[in-house]
TILO-274669 format. One line per field, with one value per residue (C-alpha): residue number from 1; residue in three letters; x negated, y negated, z negated. Coordinates in nm, 2 decimals. Each point is the difference from the previous one (the first is absolute). Layout:
N
num <- [NUM  ...]
residu <- [ALA  ...]
px <- [X  ...]
py <- [Y  ...]
pz <- [Z  ...]
// end
This chain:
626
num <- [1  2  3  4  5  6  7  8  9  10  11  12  13  14  15  16  17  18  19  20  21  22  23  24  25  26  27  28  29  30  31  32  33  34  35  36  37  38  39  40  41  42  43  44  45  46  47  48  49  50  51  52  53  54  55  56  57  58  59  60  61  62  63  64  65  66  67  68  69  70  71  72  73  74  75  76  77  78  79  80  81  82  83  84  85  86  87  88  89  90  91  92  93  94  95  96  97  98  99  100  101  102  103  104  105  106  107  108  109  110  111  112  113  114  115  116  117  118  119  120  121  122  123  124  125  126  127  128  129  130  131  132  133  134  135  136  137  138  139  140  141  142  143  144  145  146  147  148  149  150  151  152  153  154  155  156  157  158  159  160  161  162  163  164  165  166  167  168  169  170  171  172  173  174  175  176  177  178  179  180  181  182  183  184  185  186  187  188  189  190  191  192  193  194  195  196  197  198  199  200  201  202  203  204  205  206  207  208  209  210  211  212  213  214  215  216  217  218  219  220  221  222  223  224  225  226  227  228  229  230  231  232  233  234  235  236  237  238  239  240  241  242  243  244  245  246  247  248  249  250  251  252  253  254  255  256  257  258  259  260  261  262  263  264  265  266  267  268  269  270  271  272  273  274  275  276  277  278  279  280  281  282  283  284  285  286  287  288  289  290  291  292  293  294  295  296  297  298  299  300  301  302  303  304  305  306  307  308  309  310  311  312  313  314  315  316  317  318  319  320  321  322  323  324  325  326  327  328  329  330  331  332  333  334  335  336  337  338  339  340  341  342  343  344  345  346  347  348  349  350  351  352  353  354  355  356  357  358  359  360  361  362  363  364  365  366  367  368  369  370  371  372  373  374  375  376  377  378  379  380  381  382  383  384  385  386  387  388  389  390  391  392  393  394  395  396  397  398  399  400  401  402  403  404  405  406  407  408  409  410  411  412  413  414  415  416  417  418  419  420  421  422  423  424  425  426  427  428  429  430  431  432  433  434  435  436  437  438  439  440  441  442  443  444  445  446  447  448  449  450  451  452  453  454  455  456  457  458  459  460  461  462  463  464  465  466  467  468  469  470  471  472  473  474  475  476  477  478  479  480  481  482  483  484  485  486  487  488  489  490  491  492  493  494  495  496  497  498  499  500  501  502  503  504  505  506  507  508  509  510  511  512  513  514  515  516  517  518  519  520  521  522  523  524  525  526  527  528  529  530  531  532  533  534  535  536  537  538  539  540  541  542  543  544  545  546  547  548  549  550  551  552  553  554  555  556  557  558  559  560  561  562  563  564  565  566  567  568  569  570  571  572  573  574  575  576  577  578  579  580  581  582  583  584  585  586  587  588  589  590  591  592  593  594  595  596  597  598  599  600  601  602  603  604  605  606  607  608  609  610  611  612  613  614  615  616  617  618  619  620  621  622  623  624  625  626]
residu <- [MET  LYS  THR  ASP  PHE  GLY  THR  PRO  PRO  VAL  GLY  PRO  PRO  VAL  PHE  GLU  ILE  GLU  ARG  ILE  LEU  ASP  GLN  VAL  ARG  ARG  TYR  TRP  GLY  PHE  ASP  ARG  LEU  ARG  PRO  LEU  GLN  GLU  ASP  ALA  ILE  ARG  ALA  GLY  LEU  GLU  ARG  ARG  ASP  SER  LEU  THR  VAL  LEU  PRO  THR  GLY  GLY  GLY  LYS  SER  LEU  CYS  TYR  GLN  VAL  PRO  PRO  LEU  LEU  THR  ASP  SER  THR  ASP  VAL  VAL  VAL  SER  PRO  LEU  ILE  SER  LEU  MET  LYS  ASP  GLN  VAL  ASP  GLY  LEU  ARG  ALA  CYS  GLY  TYR  PRO  ALA  VAL  GLY  ILE  HIS  SER  GLY  LEU  GLU  PRO  ASP  GLU  ARG  ARG  GLU  ALA  GLU  LEU  PHE  LEU  ALA  SER  GLY  GLU  CYS  ARG  LEU  VAL  PHE  VAL  SER  PRO  GLU  ARG  VAL  LEU  LYS  ASN  SER  PHE  LEU  THR  LEU  ALA  LYS  SER  ALA  PRO  ILE  ARG  ASP  PHE  ALA  ILE  ASP  GLU  ALA  HIS  CYS  ILE  SER  HIS  TRP  GLY  HIS  ASP  PHE  ARG  PRO  GLU  TYR  ARG  GLN  LEU  ALA  LEU  LEU  LYS  GLN  HIS  PHE  PRO  GLU  ALA  GLY  LEU  HIS  ALA  PHE  THR  ALA  THR  ALA  THR  GLU  ARG  VAL  ARG  GLN  ASP  ILE  ILE  ALA  GLN  LEU  ARG  LEU  GLU  GLU  PRO  ALA  VAL  HIS  VAL  GLY  CYS  PHE  ASP  ARG  PRO  ASN  LEU  VAL  TYR  ARG  VAL  VAL  PRO  SER  SER  ARG  LEU  ARG  GLN  GLN  VAL  GLU  SER  VAL  VAL  SER  ARG  HIS  GLN  ASN  GLU  ALA  VAL  ILE  ILE  TYR  CYS  ILE  SER  ARG  ALA  ASP  THR  GLU  ARG  MET  ALA  GLN  TYR  LEU  ARG  GLU  GLN  GLY  VAL  ALA  ALA  VAL  HIS  TYR  HIS  ALA  GLY  MET  ALA  PRO  ASP  ASP  ARG  ARG  ALA  THR  GLN  GLU  ALA  PHE  ALA  ARG  GLU  GLU  VAL  ASN  VAL  VAL  VAL  ALA  THR  VAL  ALA  PHE  GLY  MET  GLY  ILE  ASP  ARG  SER  ASN  VAL  ARG  CYS  VAL  ILE  HIS  ALA  ALA  MET  PRO  LYS  SER  ILE  GLU  HIS  TYR  GLN  GLN  GLU  THR  GLY  ARG  ALA  GLY  ARG  ASP  GLY  LEU  GLU  ALA  GLU  CYS  VAL  LEU  PHE  TYR  SER  PRO  SER  ALA  THR  MET  ARG  TRP  ARG  SER  LEU  MET  GLU  ARG  SER  ALA  GLY  GLU  ALA  GLU  VAL  SER  PRO  GLU  GLN  VAL  GLN  ALA  ALA  LEU  GLU  LEU  LEU  ASP  HIS  MET  ARG  ARG  TYR  CYS  ALA  PRO  GLY  VAL  CYS  ARG  HIS  ARG  ALA  LEU  SER  GLU  TYR  PHE  GLY  GLN  GLU  TYR  ASP  GLN  ASP  PRO  CYS  GLY  ASN  CYS  ASP  VAL  CYS  LEU  GLY  GLU  CYS  ALA  GLU  LEU  GLU  ASP  GLY  THR  VAL  PRO  ALA  GLN  MET  ILE  LEU  SER  CYS  VAL  ALA  ARG  VAL  GLY  GLN  SER  PHE  GLY  ALA  GLY  HIS  VAL  SER  ASP  VAL  LEU  ARG  GLY  THR  GLU  SER  GLU  ARG  ILE  LEU  GLY  LEU  GLY  HIS  ASP  ARG  LEU  SER  THR  PHE  GLY  LEU  MET  GLU  LYS  THR  PRO  LYS  THR  ALA  LEU  THR  GLN  MET  ILE  TYR  GLN  LEU  LEU  ASP  GLN  SER  LEU  LEU  GLU  ARG  SER  SER  GLY  ASP  TYR  PRO  VAL  LEU  ARG  LEU  ASN  ASP  ALA  SER  TRP  GLU  VAL  LEU  ARG  GLY  THR  ARG  GLU  VAL  GLN  LEU  MET  PRO  SER  ARG  ARG  ALA  LYS  GLU  LYS  ARG  VAL  LYS  THR  SER  LYS  ARG  GLU  THR  ALA  SER  TRP  GLU  GLY  VAL  ASP  ARG  LYS  LEU  PHE  GLU  ASP  LEU  ARG  GLY  LEU  ARG  SER  GLU  LEU  ALA  SER  GLU  ARG  GLN  VAL  PRO  PRO  TYR  VAL  VAL  PHE  GLY  ASP  ALA  SER  LEU  ARG  ASP  MET  ALA  ARG  LEU  GLN  PRO  ARG  SER  VAL  GLU  ALA  PHE  LEU  SER  VAL  HIS  GLY  VAL  GLY  GLU  LYS  LYS  LEU  ARG  ASP  TYR  GLY  GLU  LEU  PHE  LEU  SER  GLN  ILE  ALA  ALA  TYR  LEU  GLY  ASN  SER  GLU  ASP  GLU]
px <- [-1.24  0.06  0.35  0.06  0.30  -0.06  -0.04  0.10  0.28  -0.06  0.00  -0.01  0.09  0.34  0.01  0.31  0.12  -0.06  -0.37  -0.02  0.19  -0.23  -0.30  0.20  0.11  -0.35  -0.19  0.25  0.28  0.27  0.28  0.13  -0.12  0.12  0.17  -0.22  -0.29  0.06  0.01  -0.32  -0.17  0.11  -0.15  -0.33  0.03  0.08  -0.29  0.25  -0.09  0.24  0.09  0.16  0.15  0.10  0.04  -0.24  0.11  0.16  -0.27  -0.19  -0.33  0.15  0.06  -0.37  -0.10  0.21  -0.10  -0.37  0.10  0.21  -0.25  -0.31  -0.17  -0.14  0.18  -0.15  0.19  -0.10  0.06  -0.08  -0.13  -0.25  0.22  0.29  -0.21  -0.13  0.35  0.14  -0.29  0.02  0.37  -0.04  -0.28  0.21  0.26  -0.27  0.00  -0.35  -0.06  -0.29  -0.08  -0.31  -0.06  -0.27  0.09  -0.16  -0.35  -0.24  0.04  0.38  0.00  -0.21  0.24  0.30  -0.15  -0.09  0.36  0.14  -0.24  0.10  0.35  0.15  0.10  0.35  0.00  -0.29  0.07  -0.21  0.02  0.08  -0.35  -0.16  0.21  -0.15  -0.36  -0.23  -0.10  0.36  0.10  -0.29  0.10  0.37  -0.07  -0.18  0.30  0.34  0.16  0.35  0.19  -0.04  0.24  -0.01  0.13  0.12  0.03  0.17  -0.35  -0.05  0.27  -0.04  0.38  0.00  -0.18  -0.34  -0.15  -0.35  -0.20  -0.19  0.33  0.02  -0.30  0.18  0.14  -0.35  0.06  0.19  -0.32  -0.21  0.27  0.23  0.18  0.07  0.33  0.02  0.25  0.07  0.16  0.13  0.25  0.11  0.04  0.27  0.08  -0.25  -0.28  0.09  -0.03  -0.33  -0.14  0.09  -0.16  -0.32  -0.07  0.10  0.23  0.12  0.38  0.00  0.26  0.13  0.15  0.14  0.13  0.26  -0.16  0.23  -0.14  0.31  -0.19  -0.12  0.21  -0.07  0.05  -0.08  0.00  -0.03  -0.33  0.04  -0.22  -0.21  -0.24  0.27  0.22  -0.29  -0.06  0.37  -0.01  -0.32  0.16  0.26  -0.27  -0.21  -0.25  0.08  -0.21  0.07  -0.16  0.04  -0.09  -0.11  -0.10  -0.34  -0.29  0.04  0.37  -0.09  -0.25  0.24  0.29  -0.21  -0.13  0.35  0.12  -0.29  0.08  0.35  -0.14  0.02  -0.32  -0.02  -0.30  -0.05  -0.13  -0.10  -0.26  -0.21  -0.10  -0.33  0.05  -0.08  0.26  0.26  -0.08  0.01  0.34  0.15  -0.13  0.13  0.34  -0.01  -0.11  0.29  -0.25  0.16  0.37  0.04  -0.21  0.04  -0.14  -0.01  0.08  -0.37  0.15  0.17  -0.05  -0.23  0.27  0.12  0.15  0.34  0.18  -0.01  0.33  0.01  -0.15  0.04  -0.07  -0.07  0.03  0.16  -0.23  -0.07  0.20  0.26  -0.26  -0.23  0.30  0.11  -0.35  -0.07  0.33  -0.05  -0.27  0.28  0.17  -0.21  0.10  0.36  0.11  0.17  -0.21  0.07  -0.13  0.04  -0.08  -0.01  0.08  -0.06  0.05  -0.34  -0.16  0.10  -0.18  -0.30  -0.03  0.05  -0.28  -0.23  0.07  -0.06  -0.32  -0.12  0.08  -0.21  -0.30  0.01  0.04  0.37  0.22  0.31  0.21  -0.13  0.07  0.35  0.05  -0.11  0.23  0.29  -0.07  -0.01  0.34  0.15  -0.13  0.15  0.34  -0.02  -0.03  0.33  0.28  0.32  -0.12  -0.07  -0.38  0.00  0.21  -0.22  -0.32  0.15  0.14  -0.33  -0.16  0.28  0.20  0.37  0.09  0.33  -0.01  0.23  -0.06  -0.34  0.03  -0.38  -0.08  0.07  0.27  0.20  -0.04  0.14  -0.31  -0.06  0.05  0.28  -0.07  0.14  0.12  -0.31  0.12  0.00  -0.36  -0.12  0.14  -0.18  -0.33  0.03  0.11  -0.31  -0.22  0.15  -0.04  -0.38  -0.04  -0.06  -0.36  -0.04  -0.02  0.23  -0.17  0.05  0.36  0.07  -0.16  0.21  0.32  -0.08  -0.08  -0.37  -0.15  -0.35  -0.26  0.03  0.38  0.01  -0.28  0.20  0.32  0.17  0.15  0.23  0.14  0.37  -0.11  -0.24  0.11  0.30  -0.09  -0.17  0.16  -0.12  -0.32  -0.29  -0.04  0.37  -0.01  -0.32  0.17  0.30  -0.23  -0.17  0.34  0.09  -0.33  0.07  0.34  -0.14  0.20  -0.32  -0.34  -0.35  -0.30  -0.32  -0.34  -0.16  0.25  0.34  0.29  0.37  0.20  0.37  0.13  0.34  0.13  -0.10  0.21  0.30  -0.03  -0.03  0.31  0.20  0.06  -0.21  0.02  -0.30  -0.02  -0.28  -0.12  0.09  -0.28  0.08  -0.14  0.30  0.03  -0.16  0.24  -0.05  -0.19  0.21  -0.11  0.06  0.18  -0.30  -0.22  0.25  0.03  -0.38  -0.03  0.30  -0.08  -0.36  -0.13  -0.18  -0.21  -0.12  -0.07  -0.23  -0.17  -0.07  -0.14  -0.24  -0.12  -0.03  -0.22  -0.23  -0.04  -0.06  -0.27  -0.17  0.00  -0.08  0.29  0.30  0.30  0.23  -0.25  0.08  0.38  0.22  0.28  0.26  -0.16  -0.02  0.37  0.10  -0.20  0.17  0.34  -0.04  -0.23  -0.15  -0.12  -0.15  -0.25  0.29  0.21  -0.30  -0.06  0.35  -0.09  -0.02  -0.36  -0.15  -0.20  -0.21  -0.32  0.16  0.18  -0.34  -0.17  0.27  0.29  -0.11  -0.09  0.34  0.20  -0.17  0.07  0.37  0.03  -0.16  0.24  0.30  -0.12  -0.04  0.35  0.16  -0.18  0.14]
py <- [3.15  -0.04  0.03  0.15  -0.16  0.19  -0.17  -0.37  -0.13  -0.28  -0.33  -0.03  0.32  0.03  0.11  0.15  -0.16  0.33  -0.01  -0.34  0.10  0.31  -0.23  -0.23  0.29  0.16  -0.31  -0.22  0.23  -0.20  0.17  -0.30  -0.32  -0.35  -0.23  -0.10  0.22  0.25  -0.28  -0.15  0.35  0.07  -0.33  0.12  0.34  -0.16  -0.25  -0.28  -0.33  -0.08  -0.24  0.15  -0.21  0.19  -0.14  0.11  0.34  0.06  0.26  -0.18  0.18  0.34  -0.15  -0.01  0.30  0.26  -0.04  0.10  0.32  0.10  -0.11  0.13  -0.33  -0.28  -0.33  -0.32  -0.20  -0.36  -0.10  -0.33  0.11  0.26  0.08  0.07  0.22  0.20  0.05  0.12  0.24  0.14  0.05  0.17  0.23  0.10  0.13  0.19  -0.26  -0.05  -0.38  -0.22  -0.37  -0.18  -0.32  -0.20  0.17  0.33  0.11  0.08  0.37  -0.04  -0.20  0.26  0.27  -0.20  -0.07  0.37  0.09  -0.24  0.12  0.37  -0.04  0.14  -0.34  -0.11  -0.36  -0.24  -0.32  -0.31  -0.38  -0.24  -0.14  0.34  0.15  -0.22  0.02  0.18  0.26  0.11  -0.03  0.23  0.25  -0.01  0.06  0.32  0.13  0.10  -0.34  -0.01  -0.29  -0.30  -0.10  -0.36  -0.02  -0.32  -0.14  -0.32  -0.12  -0.07  -0.27  -0.37  -0.01  0.28  0.02  0.12  -0.10  0.14  -0.13  0.33  0.17  -0.22  0.19  0.34  -0.04  0.07  0.37  0.03  -0.09  0.27  0.27  -0.07  0.34  -0.04  -0.09  -0.30  0.01  -0.29  0.05  -0.25  -0.02  -0.36  -0.19  -0.23  0.00  -0.29  0.19  0.33  -0.18  -0.15  0.34  0.14  -0.29  -0.02  0.38  0.00  0.30  0.14  0.05  0.11  0.20  -0.23  0.17  -0.23  0.18  -0.12  -0.27  0.06  0.19  0.14  0.15  -0.35  -0.22  -0.36  -0.27  -0.38  -0.16  -0.37  -0.05  -0.15  0.18  0.17  0.20  0.13  0.08  0.20  0.19  0.09  0.15  0.19  0.15  0.16  0.20  0.15  0.26  -0.10  -0.19  -0.37  -0.26  -0.37  -0.26  -0.35  -0.29  -0.09  0.19  -0.19  0.09  0.37  -0.02  -0.20  0.24  0.31  -0.15  -0.08  0.35  0.15  -0.21  0.15  0.35  0.07  0.16  -0.24  -0.10  -0.27  0.01  -0.28  -0.07  -0.20  0.30  0.19  0.27  0.28  -0.14  -0.02  0.36  0.13  -0.16  0.13  0.35  0.00  -0.09  0.27  0.26  -0.11  -0.10  -0.35  -0.06  -0.38  -0.22  -0.38  -0.11  -0.24  0.12  0.12  0.32  0.12  0.22  0.25  0.10  0.35  0.10  0.13  -0.02  -0.38  -0.04  -0.38  -0.30  -0.34  -0.34  -0.25  -0.27  -0.01  0.14  -0.21  0.20  0.27  0.21  -0.02  0.08  0.29  0.14  -0.05  0.13  0.29  0.13  0.10  0.33  0.13  0.35  -0.08  0.00  -0.30  -0.31  -0.35  -0.33  -0.32  -0.35  -0.28  -0.31  -0.37  -0.27  -0.13  0.30  -0.13  -0.33  0.19  0.21  -0.29  -0.19  0.30  0.04  -0.36  0.00  0.32  -0.15  -0.30  0.21  0.25  -0.02  0.08  -0.13  -0.21  0.28  0.25  -0.23  -0.06  0.38  0.05  -0.26  0.15  0.34  -0.17  -0.16  0.34  0.14  -0.29  0.06  0.37  -0.09  -0.19  0.18  0.12  0.24  0.37  0.04  0.31  -0.18  -0.31  0.20  0.22  -0.30  -0.19  0.28  -0.01  0.30  0.03  0.12  0.18  0.09  -0.24  -0.02  0.18  0.08  -0.04  -0.37  -0.27  -0.16  0.32  0.12  -0.33  -0.11  -0.34  -0.32  -0.21  -0.33  -0.32  -0.33  -0.21  -0.29  -0.27  0.07  0.03  -0.35  -0.13  0.15  -0.12  -0.35  -0.02  0.11  -0.29  -0.25  0.07  -0.06  0.36  -0.05  0.23  0.36  0.23  -0.06  -0.38  0.03  0.24  -0.24  -0.29  0.20  0.11  -0.36  0.06  -0.33  0.07  -0.27  0.08  -0.02  -0.32  -0.15  0.07  -0.13  0.33  -0.03  -0.26  0.23  0.10  0.37  -0.05  0.24  0.12  0.36  -0.05  0.30  0.24  0.19  -0.08  0.36  0.03  -0.33  0.10  0.32  -0.19  -0.21  0.31  0.15  -0.31  0.04  0.37  -0.08  -0.26  -0.27  -0.18  -0.01  -0.02  -0.15  0.21  -0.08  0.00  -0.25  0.09  -0.23  0.07  -0.14  0.00  0.15  0.01  0.27  -0.21  -0.29  0.24  0.10  -0.36  -0.10  0.28  0.18  0.31  0.21  0.16  0.34  0.05  0.29  -0.07  -0.20  0.14  0.34  0.21  0.33  0.26  0.26  0.36  0.19  0.27  0.35  0.06  0.31  0.11  0.00  0.22  0.24  0.04  0.15  0.23  0.36  -0.09  0.13  -0.31  0.18  0.25  -0.28  -0.16  0.33  0.03  -0.36  0.10  0.31  -0.22  -0.25  0.28  0.15  -0.34  -0.08  0.33  -0.05  -0.38  -0.10  -0.22  0.19  -0.07  0.20  0.31  -0.06  -0.30  -0.08  0.11  0.35  0.01  -0.10  0.27  0.26  -0.12  0.02  0.34  0.16  0.25  0.34  0.15  -0.09  0.00  -0.23  -0.23  -0.04  -0.14  -0.29  -0.34  -0.08  0.35  0.11  0.31  -0.14  -0.15  0.33  0.17  -0.27  -0.07  0.25  0.24  -0.27  -0.19  0.32  0.11  -0.34  0.02  0.36  -0.09  -0.30  0.21  0.28  -0.25  -0.15  0.35  0.07  -0.32]
pz <- [1.45  0.37  0.13  0.35  0.17  0.32  0.34  -0.04  0.23  0.24  -0.20  -0.38  -0.18  -0.16  -0.36  -0.15  -0.32  -0.18  0.09  -0.15  -0.31  -0.04  -0.05  -0.23  -0.22  0.00  -0.11  -0.18  -0.11  0.16  0.19  0.20  0.15  -0.09  0.25  0.30  -0.12  0.29  0.25  -0.12  -0.01  0.35  0.12  -0.14  0.16  0.34  -0.04  0.06  -0.16  -0.28  -0.28  -0.31  -0.28  -0.30  -0.35  -0.27  -0.11  0.34  0.09  0.27  -0.09  0.10  0.35  0.08  -0.22  0.19  0.37  -0.02  -0.18  0.30  0.27  -0.18  0.06  -0.22  -0.05  -0.15  -0.26  -0.03  -0.37  -0.17  -0.34  -0.12  -0.30  0.22  0.23  -0.30  -0.15  0.33  0.06  -0.35  0.04  0.33  -0.11  -0.30  0.25  0.20  0.28  0.17  -0.03  -0.08  -0.05  0.13  -0.19  -0.19  -0.33  0.11  -0.11  0.29  -0.03  -0.03  0.32  0.19  -0.12  0.11  0.35  0.05  -0.10  0.26  0.27  -0.08  0.15  -0.32  -0.14  0.08  -0.14  -0.06  -0.19  0.08  -0.05  0.28  -0.04  0.05  0.28  0.27  -0.11  0.25  -0.25  -0.06  0.37  0.09  -0.27  0.10  0.37  -0.10  -0.19  0.14  -0.08  0.14  -0.15  -0.23  -0.28  -0.12  -0.36  -0.15  0.35  -0.12  -0.08  0.37  0.01  -0.09  -0.05  -0.26  -0.33  -0.10  0.33  0.06  0.30  0.05  0.09  0.31  0.15  -0.01  0.35  0.12  -0.09  0.33  0.19  -0.18  0.00  0.30  -0.03  -0.37  -0.14  -0.24  -0.28  -0.23  -0.34  -0.26  -0.28  0.06  0.33  0.13  0.37  0.06  -0.18  0.19  0.34  -0.11  -0.11  0.34  0.19  -0.21  0.02  0.37  -0.04  0.33  0.02  -0.37  -0.17  -0.28  -0.31  -0.26  -0.31  -0.25  -0.22  -0.28  -0.30  -0.17  -0.29  -0.12  -0.23  0.08  -0.26  0.02  -0.35  -0.09  -0.17  -0.35  -0.26  0.27  -0.22  -0.22  0.30  0.16  -0.32  -0.02  0.35  -0.07  -0.32  0.22  0.17  -0.28  0.12  0.36  0.26  0.02  0.22  -0.09  0.27  -0.09  0.23  -0.15  -0.16  -0.33  -0.01  0.02  -0.28  -0.23  0.07  -0.06  -0.33  -0.12  0.08  -0.19  -0.30  0.01  0.00  0.38  0.14  0.30  0.21  0.25  0.36  0.24  0.28  -0.24  -0.20  0.06  0.27  -0.25  -0.24  0.27  0.11  -0.35  -0.07  0.33  -0.06  -0.36  0.13  0.27  -0.26  -0.23  -0.28  0.03  0.07  -0.01  0.23  0.02  0.34  0.28  0.35  0.02  -0.17  0.31  0.30  -0.18  -0.25  0.09  -0.33  0.09  -0.34  -0.06  -0.18  -0.02  0.19  -0.17  0.16  -0.27  0.27  0.34  0.28  0.30  0.26  0.03  0.18  -0.30  -0.23  0.21  0.01  -0.37  -0.12  0.24  -0.24  -0.23  0.05  0.28  -0.11  0.09  -0.36  -0.17  -0.08  -0.12  0.16  -0.21  0.13  -0.25  0.19  -0.08  0.27  -0.10  0.17  0.34  -0.07  -0.13  0.31  0.23  -0.18  0.02  0.38  0.07  -0.19  0.17  0.34  -0.08  -0.10  0.29  0.37  0.02  0.28  -0.08  0.16  -0.25  -0.29  0.12  0.04  -0.36  -0.13  0.20  -0.16  -0.34  0.07  0.08  -0.33  -0.19  0.16  -0.09  -0.37  0.00  -0.17  0.17  0.28  -0.04  -0.01  0.22  0.26  -0.01  0.06  0.27  0.19  -0.03  0.20  0.26  -0.12  -0.10  -0.35  -0.05  -0.37  -0.18  -0.29  -0.01  -0.37  -0.03  -0.05  -0.25  0.22  0.06  -0.36  -0.13  -0.19  0.15  -0.19  0.15  0.16  -0.15  0.15  0.00  0.21  -0.27  -0.13  0.36  0.07  -0.31  0.12  0.36  -0.11  -0.22  0.29  0.20  -0.28  -0.04  0.37  0.11  -0.11  -0.30  -0.09  -0.20  -0.33  0.02  0.12  -0.29  -0.25  0.12  -0.02  -0.35  -0.11  -0.08  -0.10  0.12  0.08  0.37  0.01  -0.20  0.22  0.32  -0.15  0.05  -0.34  0.14  0.27  -0.02  -0.01  -0.29  -0.28  0.20  -0.09  -0.33  -0.16  0.27  -0.09  0.23  0.11  0.09  0.19  0.19  0.10  0.13  0.22  0.13  0.08  0.20  0.19  0.05  0.15  0.23  -0.17  -0.08  0.16  -0.12  0.18  0.06  -0.14  -0.35  -0.14  0.15  -0.05  0.02  0.30  0.10  0.32  0.18  -0.24  -0.30  0.12  0.06  -0.37  -0.11  0.20  -0.15  0.33  -0.10  -0.31  -0.17  -0.18  -0.25  -0.21  -0.37  -0.17  -0.34  -0.09  0.08  -0.18  0.23  0.13  -0.08  0.27  0.14  0.11  0.37  0.12  0.20  -0.31  -0.19  0.30  0.04  -0.35  0.04  -0.10  -0.10  -0.33  -0.12  -0.26  0.26  0.23  -0.26  -0.07  0.38  0.00  -0.27  0.20  0.31  -0.19  -0.12  0.34  0.16  -0.26  0.06  0.38  -0.02  0.21  -0.07  -0.15  0.30  0.21  -0.20  0.01  0.02  -0.25  0.25  0.01  -0.38  -0.04  0.25  -0.20  -0.32  0.18  0.18  -0.26  0.24  -0.14  0.32  0.27  0.26  -0.22  -0.06  0.37  0.03  -0.23  0.18  0.10  -0.05  0.30  0.05  -0.14  -0.31  -0.06  0.00  -0.21  -0.26  0.03  -0.27  -0.24  0.03  0.01  -0.33  -0.16  0.11  -0.13  -0.33  -0.04  0.08  -0.24  -0.28  0.07  -0.01  -0.34  -0.14]
// end
């Protein structure tokens, strides 16, 4: 439907906030905008280049979805994954929004239909990949349609200094040559100041409006737990989220398969996902998760940007990710509906060494500059420091991205909830370890140093004469696993160094000598298996369920699943959990009351209102009879 705004004023048209909100209410059922959404929307309406950084769940998609509705034009969204395009198009169409995706997953007749729709001028958003948008065939098609602006989603992919760098994103600056009047708008969930400047430079944005939202996700509970009995620990967290969506991230493909197998043996319906699987198997797993046929997925980072399920209640990292940017993005898949969610990272100092080894090996196999390798190692070091106990997790993440945090305590992380294990004085064992490294000539790895300290009379140790060293057997009563963990903690705190290469050796540095001279104290995590502290319920989680009839909520979830199955769409496309909780809280009995429920727009009222009202009425009737 065309909207007549009368004779346009000189310069870009000015849209009243109420006109913007009318569209938001009509299509999405929201009665207000989140912070910075109005600013980003206005940049699109004014065709002013822009960069918008909003955390996952912060509503950045709405920023490029609203402008073409008000300008009666077509905008292009450059999106990196077919699955992500498909999910977004399905979700928009469910709201009555005219959108289409053009990608290699379409059948020939589907593609022709999509191209005709784009050429008709009735389409408001067309989703394409960065590889396709600059092809002559698409450029010709786009120039025949009323294309007004371009939105670059996941824009951090353009920067060498960020994460998930994709070379094809570097070509997107050419869009300015083909569409000199179009506005270019970059969107991402995670970007430091350095990455933001790189995005602006690489896309050649002209005097862009820069909108950086609050990186803090107050609905997420962050926990960093020392890894001891990893599989049992992961199972314990999963058990807290029965019948809820959980993503478990592992470093390697083999790790995902072993963890998923272990969980299945414990009665958890878990599946694995990694890039080594056949494409059809990956697609089937992803779609089963989106349709809520599967709730627990154990995956590598390959399971990522295409995940649009809004009600993920828990993200577990079975090992430390390689950067805070990755961690922010991966944990950002939890609680996208704004409801409470838990993020648990199981940390072992050995993960740092494992990532460092993988990075060095990858650099040797590919054409990667020394600067890129060093940048990756710096990101790893920031992640390692985040895992240390003592600092509020919400504060640490906010400050990493250059923002102040004024909630003290946050009441929503392991540190502020008082769940962390206390550090112990580890100066004496550290001196023993460092002394042994010196005695073996700084020429052996962690395993050999550990064996010497424990007094292992192996053929190699006897042959080298290391059984005659003063440090031989000095820590014979310390279990090997505990001793190895101490060594890794010293490496983690830069009190000890390790060489690169296939056979790394331990070496002392200036800090090592300070410890040996007794001028520096060392704090270590307890090597024994300390009794795990009880996990506390945050105030936010308690508040989010206030007034909600949980049995009615479950009944509405069942109806949602049936409707989603009939329509062959993911359940969250019908309604998100936030909408169902609002229904179970407000218990509407009329069309007018139902329209006031969070997330109910005009089309969803037409499509689902009568069905959900009937379910609510039946439930309330049964409750009264009881």
